[in-house]
N, C-alpha and C positions, 0 to 999 in steps of 0.2 A: 468448502460447499461448491457444488458444481452448478452454476447458474446458466449454463448454455442450454438453448431450446431443445437441441438434440441430445438428451442424456442418455440415450440407448447406445452407448460406446461399445467399442468391441470388448474391451476388458469387463465391462459391466455384464455384457451378454455371456461372456465366459464364465464368470463367477456364478450367474444363474444356472447355467447348464451343469456346472459341477455340483451345485446343490441338489439339482433334480436327480442326477446320477446317484448321488448318495442317499437319496430318499429323504432329504431334510425339508422342513417347512421353510418356504421362502421368507426371508427376512425383510420386513417392510422398513426401508431406510428413507422414507419421505416425511416432511413436516409440512404442515400448512403455513403460509406466510402471505398475509394479506390476499387470501382467497387463490393463492397459486401454490401447486405443490412443488416443493423443492427437495432434492435428493441430498442427504448429508451422510457423511461416513460414520458418524459416531452418534450415539444417544447419551448414555451414561458412561462416565469414564471415571478413573480413580486418581486422586491426588496425594501423595505422600510426602511428608517432610521429615528428614532425618535430623535431629537437633544434636548439638554438642559432639559433632565429629571431631575426632582428634587431629589437632593442627599438625602434629608431625606426620600424619598419614596422607593430609593434603599436601604437605610439604611447603609449598609457595603458591603465589597467585598463578603462575605460569602452569604449574601442574593442575591447579584447580580448573583453569580455563580448558586444558586439554581433557580433563574427565568430563567437563560439562559437553565439549564437542563429541566425545565418544558415546555419551548417553543420547545425544540427539540423532547419533547414526543408527541407533536401534530402532527397527521398523515399528515396534509396538509403543515407542515413546513420543508422545505429542509435544511436550515441553519439558525442559530441564533447566535448572539453575543451581550453580554451585557457588555458595558464598563463603570465600575463604575466610574473611575477617570475622563474619558471624558464626563461622562454623556449622553451616546449614547447607543441605542438599534438598531441592525441590524437584520432585518428578511427577509429571501428569502422564498417566499411561493408559493403554487400553487393556482392561482387566480380562483374565481367562474366563470370567463368567458372563461376559456380554455375548449377544447373539449376532453381533455384526461379522462382516466378512474380512476384517482387517486382522493383521498380526496382533497377537495378544501375549500379555506378560502376567505373571502372578507375582504377588509381593515377595515371595521367596526367590524368584528369578531375579528380581531387582537387587535384593540384598546379595544373592550369589554373584551378580555382575559387579557390584561394587567391591566385594571381596576379592574377585579376580583383578581388580584395579588397585588392590592394596589398601582399600578403606573398608574397615570393619564397623558394622553397625551394631549399637546397642538396642535390643528390642524395647528397652524401657524408655528410650528417647525417640520415639516414633510417633507420628500422628498421621492419620489417614481418613479421609472422607470422600464421599461420592460427589461428583461434579456433573451437572447438566452441561453437556458441551455446547449444545445449540444456544442455550440462554446465557450461560456464563462466559463463554468464549466467543463464539461467532457473533451473536447479537451485540455483545459489548464493544467489539472492535468495529463492525461493519454496519450495525444498525443501532446506533446509541440513541437513547431517549432524547438527549440534548447535546448540542455541539459545545465543547468545552471552549470558551472564548476568554481571551485575556486582553485587558485595556493596552493601549500602546504605552511604550516606556515614559515615565514621567507623569501619567494621569492616573487619577484615581477611577474605580469602577462607575462611581456616580458621575464624574465628569464626562467619562467615555459614553454614557448612556445619553447624555444631553448632546453630545457632539455627533454621535453616530449616524443619525438621519441626514445631517448636513453633509457629512463626509461621504455617505453612500450616494448622494446626489451628484456632488462634486466628482467623484470618481467615474459615474456614469458619463458626465459630460466630458471628462478627460479622455475616457476611452473612445466616445464618439468623435472627438476632435482628432485622436490619432488615426482613427479609421478613415475620416474625411480627408486628412493629409495624405495617406497612403494612396487613396483613389485618385487625388489630384496627381500624384506622382505617376501613377499607372497611365493616366490620360496623357500627361505630358511626354512620357516616354513613348508611347504608341504614336503621338503626333510626330515626334522626331524620327520615328522608325515606321514609315508607312509599309514597308515590305512585311514586317513582323505582323502589323495590324492586318494586313490583307491575308496572311497565312492563318491568323487565328479568326478570321472572319469578322472582325470588328469594324464597324463604320466610324470613320474618323469625323467629328464634328469640327468645323473651322473654329478657331479660339478667337476671341476678342482681343485686340491688341492692347497690351498694358502700356498705358501712357504715363505712368508714374515714373519717378526718376530711378528708381530700383529696377524697373522693367526695362527701361532705356539702357542702363548699365549692363544688364544681364544680356540683353539682345545684342549690344554691340560686339562685332567680331574683330579681333585683332588683325593688323595688316600682316602681310606676309613675313616681314622681318621684324615684326614687333612681338616681343615676348609676353606682352599683356602685363597685368598686375594682380595682386592679391587684395580682394575686396573683404575687409575684416567682417566677419560675422555671416558670410554667405557660404 
């Protein structure tokens, strides 16, 4: 689905012009989503499943994977899955009966393509049905009704529901702490590099002297011949 504000791309305009030249009725490829018009490439597509495929024709898992890859290379194929162990082939394709502007396939073309790859289909072992592309594919993946959530390892769903609010609050506090620490680091760095601060147009505020033991240790500079020491934890 094309969610860009400017959907009138060059390719889209070219397709419209071809339709007008051929005298065809322009295809309406928009759907309404929360009051907005969104252009989708497909409306109704076909999904076919070939069952009980001969295992000797699939040969092995590597050949099955290559067959799936070759199916996906076809312009009219939206999704493809070849199950070597289950001896099944699933293909979702744009049928030749659709009115959209995309490349199309017929069921016979799908069967012929598989035959060309050495896989021969038994018509009695075939199931096909219509699929609403927008509702069953796009919305399922990109606009799910609910977010699928799993509890952390070692906790039941009921325990997680009780812990979730406290965890969310601690997470916000932790993230804010990290952000504050980063801002302090930025301020200290600019304090030590006034030339960079001037280049960035940042006014340096004088910092209060840290009179704690840690502050005195960090502030102390080693003498010329002194190598300094490692302060554990800093």
